[in-house]
MIFISE-218244 format. One record per residue (C-alpha): x, y, z; residue number from 1. Coordinates in pm, whole numbers, plus 50000, padded with zeros to 5 digits. Each point is the difference from the previous one (the first is absolute). Layout:
// residues N
+-------+-------+-------+-----+
|     x |     y |     z |   i |
+-------+-------+-------+-----+
|     X |     Y |     Z | NUM |
...
+-------+-------+-------+-----+
// end
This chain:
// residues 153
+-------+-------+-------+-----+
|     x |     y |     z |   i |
+-------+-------+-------+-----+
| 50980 | 48788 | 49419 |   1 |
| 50203 | 49702 | 50124 |   2 |
| 50008 | 50125 | 50373 |   3 |
| 49723 | 49972 | 50269 |   4 |
| 49777 | 50313 | 49967 |   5 |
| 49984 | 50285 | 50231 |   6 |
| 49776 | 50265 | 49825 |   7 |
| 49659 | 49862 | 49858 |   8 |
| 49882 | 50225 | 49731 |   9 |
| 49651 | 49958 | 49905 |  10 |
| 49778 | 50230 | 49734 |  11 |
| 49665 | 49986 | 49912 |  12 |
| 50051 | 49950 | 49631 |  13 |
| 50232 | 49873 | 49722 |  14 |
| 49953 | 50335 | 49858 |  15 |
| 50203 | 50127 | 50300 |  16 |
| 50284 | 49800 | 49916 |  17 |
| 50214 | 50288 | 49763 |  18 |
| 49932 | 50233 | 50281 |  19 |
| 50153 | 49797 | 50278 |  20 |
| 50285 | 49934 | 49784 |  21 |
| 50179 | 50303 | 50198 |  22 |
| 49948 | 49756 | 50286 |  23 |
| 50161 | 49694 | 49883 |  24 |
| 50285 | 50141 | 49837 |  25 |
| 50100 | 50181 | 50337 |  26 |
| 49967 | 49669 | 50217 |  27 |
| 50178 | 49815 | 49740 |  28 |
| 50283 | 50286 | 49986 |  29 |
| 50013 | 49947 | 50426 |  30 |
| 50025 | 49667 | 49951 |  31 |
| 49659 | 49947 | 50194 |  32 |
| 49816 | 49694 | 49934 |  33 |
| 49639 | 50026 | 49952 |  34 |
| 49662 | 49833 | 49848 |  35 |
| 49717 | 50172 | 49817 |  36 |
| 49660 | 49887 | 49990 |  37 |
| 49706 | 50200 | 49816 |  38 |
| 49690 | 49935 | 50193 |  39 |
| 49701 | 50243 | 49990 |  40 |
| 49831 | 50099 | 50359 |  41 |
| 49675 | 50037 | 49807 |  42 |
| 50018 | 49705 | 49749 |  43 |
| 50240 | 49738 | 50200 |  44 |
| 49938 | 50065 | 50379 |  45 |
| 50049 | 49672 | 50069 |  46 |
| 50330 | 49957 | 49835 |  47 |
| 50126 | 50340 | 50175 |  48 |
| 49876 | 49890 | 50305 |  49 |
| 50196 | 49659 | 49996 |  50 |
| 50308 | 50190 | 49859 |  51 |
| 49985 | 50253 | 50264 |  52 |
| 49946 | 49780 | 50279 |  53 |
| 50258 | 49786 | 49943 |  54 |
| 50316 | 50241 | 49900 |  55 |
| 50116 | 50040 | 50301 |  56 |
| 50013 | 49632 | 50090 |  57 |
| 50216 | 49978 | 49634 |  58 |
| 50264 | 50239 | 50111 |  59 |
| 49882 | 50313 | 49836 |  60 |
| 50088 | 50325 | 50209 |  61 |
| 49804 | 50231 | 49820 |  62 |
| 49763 | 50062 | 49746 |  63 |
| 49953 | 50240 | 49707 |  64 |
| 49622 | 50021 | 49865 |  65 |
| 49924 | 50193 | 49702 |  66 |
| 49630 | 50099 | 49888 |  67 |
| 49831 | 50245 | 49811 |  68 |
| 49651 | 50123 | 50023 |  69 |
| 49833 | 49925 | 50334 |  70 |
| 50325 | 49834 | 50072 |  71 |
| 49889 | 49791 | 50310 |  72 |
| 50256 | 49764 | 49930 |  73 |
| 50276 | 50122 | 50270 |  74 |
| 49717 | 50041 | 50277 |  75 |
| 49878 | 49661 | 49956 |  76 |
| 50349 | 49831 | 49975 |  77 |
| 50069 | 50194 | 50332 |  78 |
| 49694 | 49855 | 50179 |  79 |
| 50111 | 49659 | 49930 |  80 |
| 50382 | 50036 | 50089 |  81 |
| 50206 | 50169 | 50283 |  82 |
| 50240 | 50104 | 49770 |  83 |
| 50101 | 50335 | 49887 |  84 |
| 49820 | 50128 | 49651 |  85 |
| 50149 | 50230 | 49763 |  86 |
| 49721 | 50124 | 49756 |  87 |
| 50054 | 50108 | 49633 |  88 |
| 49704 | 50198 | 49852 |  89 |
| 49975 | 49938 | 49644 |  90 |
| 49954 | 50252 | 49747 |  91 |
| 49653 | 49975 | 49869 |  92 |
| 49811 | 50138 | 49696 |  93 |
| 49681 | 50143 | 50178 |  94 |
| 50181 | 50234 | 50280 |  95 |
| 50402 | 49977 | 49964 |  96 |
| 50056 | 49741 | 50274 |  97 |
| 49814 | 50273 | 50252 |  98 |
| 49761 | 49721 | 50068 |  99 |
| 50227 | 49746 | 50043 | 100 |
| 50200 | 50238 | 50226 | 101 |
| 49721 | 50107 | 50236 | 102 |
| 49894 | 49620 | 50026 | 103 |
| 50343 | 49893 | 50132 | 104 |
| 50075 | 50318 | 50217 | 105 |
| 49645 | 49987 | 50171 | 106 |
| 50012 | 49665 | 50195 | 107 |
| 49836 | 49971 | 50307 | 108 |
| 50163 | 50021 | 50360 | 109 |
| 50165 | 49652 | 50085 | 110 |
| 50032 | 49886 | 49624 | 111 |
| 50319 | 50221 | 49882 | 112 |
| 50130 | 50022 | 49631 | 113 |
| 50322 | 50232 | 49934 | 114 |
| 49942 | 50124 | 49679 | 115 |
| 50265 | 50121 | 49728 | 116 |
| 49909 | 50264 | 49742 | 117 |
| 49770 | 49908 | 49686 | 118 |
| 50197 | 49768 | 49779 | 119 |
| 50286 | 49998 | 50265 | 120 |
| 50075 | 49628 | 49953 | 121 |
| 50394 | 50045 | 50016 | 122 |
| 49982 | 50204 | 50372 | 123 |
| 49790 | 49695 | 50084 | 124 |
| 50282 | 49743 | 49946 | 125 |
| 50224 | 50286 | 50194 | 126 |
| 49792 | 50023 | 50308 | 127 |
| 49949 | 49637 | 49993 | 128 |
| 50364 | 49946 | 50008 | 129 |
| 50053 | 50276 | 50286 | 130 |
| 49745 | 49779 | 50177 | 131 |
| 50183 | 49670 | 49955 | 132 |
| 50337 | 50248 | 50126 | 133 |
| 49825 | 50098 | 50297 | 134 |
| 50056 | 49615 | 50110 | 135 |
| 50302 | 49886 | 49767 | 136 |
| 50300 | 50168 | 49979 | 137 |
| 50021 | 49864 | 49645 | 138 |
| 49736 | 50177 | 49854 | 139 |
| 50075 | 50305 | 50222 | 140 |
| 50368 | 50024 | 49810 | 141 |
| 49790 | 49943 | 49697 | 142 |
| 49810 | 50338 | 50058 | 143 |
| 50319 | 50176 | 50123 | 144 |
| 50149 | 49898 | 49652 | 145 |
| 49736 | 50090 | 49794 | 146 |
| 49985 | 50337 | 50212 | 147 |
| 50377 | 50106 | 49940 | 148 |
| 50002 | 49893 | 49650 | 149 |
| 49661 | 50264 | 49943 | 150 |
| 50178 | 50271 | 50187 | 151 |
| 50340 | 49926 | 49791 | 152 |
| 49799 | 50019 | 49684 | 153 |
+-------+-------+-------+-----+
// end
């Protein structure tokens, strides 16, 4: 995206990309600039640390973290940034995504990660835009219009 990214999207594997298409598509429809990185909390912890710890300085306001199985990515990112994190648990072949969901919602006190439904990538984008709208009327109006269009459909 051409504008300075406001939302950071991080996913643990390139294989999560198709499942996150609903997120990127929704952000693009809203006009929300984002950046996307693939970095596993387990296989590339230094990359996750560097990306997350510098996100606020780069102008990111909200982070969406998608991960499957043990799904520690959102929590690890939350440990390295003061920014709000929206977790997207990925559907898995082993337990259908329940493993991912429980890993995300069972965060220790002081390290919150908001969490959408298993595979809820589109809702993560909507929620991230709502967070932006809490302090920026431009994004609030985008959400108001979106909700009006849903009500009229």
